[in-house]
N, C-alpha and C positions, 0 to 999 in steps of 0.2 A: 644461676641466671642463664637464660637462653640467649643465643646469639641471633640478632634480628636480620642478619644477612641472607639466610635462606628465603625469607619472605620478600625481600626486595625484588628478585627476578619475577616472582608471581605478580607483585604489585605493578611492576614495570610492564609486564606482558598484558595484564588486565587494562592498564591505562592505554597501551597501544591499541588493544582490541576495541575499547570504548571509543577512542579517537577515530579509528577507522570506521566504526559503525556510525558515528556522528557525521563524518564526512560523507559517507554513502547516503545517509538520510537527507543531508543538506543538498546533495546533487539531485536526488529524487524530487525534492520539493521545488528546486529551481526548474527542473524539466517539466513538472506538472504546472508550474506558473505559466510556462510558455504554451503547453499543450491544451490547457483548459481555460475557458472564459470564467470570469468571477462567479457567476451563478452555478456553473458546473463544478467548480472547485469547492464551493460551499456545500453542494449536494454530496460530493465525495467525502468531505469532512464529516457530514452528518451520518453517512453510511458507515464510516470508520467507527463512530461511537457505538452503533448497534451491531454491525457485523464486520469486525476488523479483518477477517480472512477474505471476505468479498472485496473490501476496499483494496487490500494488498494485491489480489488477483487482477483487479481493474487497473491498478497502477502498473503492474508488470506488463499487462497487455498493451497499455498505452505507450509505455517506454519502448517496448519491443517493436510496436508498429511504427513509432517515430524513428527508431534506429535503422529499420529496414526500408524506410522511405515510403511506407504506405500511408503515413499521416504527416501532412505537410502544412497544417493550419490548426488554429485553435478550435476545439470542439465546443458546441453549444450545450446547454442543459438538456435539450431534447435528444441530442445525439448520445450524450452520456447515459440518459435513461435507457435508450435502446441497447447500449453496451451492457449496462447493469442487468437488464432483463435477459440478455443472451448468455451471460456468464453465471447468473443465479441458478441454483439447483431448483428443479421443480418441486413444488410443495406436495407433500404426501396427503392424500385425502383419506380420512378414516370414516367409515360408516359403521354405525352400531345398529343392528337390527334387534328390536325387542319383540319378544313373542308373548 
């Protein structure tokens, strides 16, 4: 029979890590509730479904702007659209020439 004690520290560390991640996610959500109007928050949730990396980049940008004092009010949906456009990678245009 194996001794279950070596697994306990791993489980304990995993539980602590998951708890810390959950706390950080909760803090991010609270910050976004303050930084975004409801329509803008809904748009960001929709973007997260399609492009999670872009949504994370926008969240990081907003939280950084708020913490440095550059953002001191809630953003509207139109303002969020402008931020999304500025952070989004330009689309590549492919042309196929047939001869």
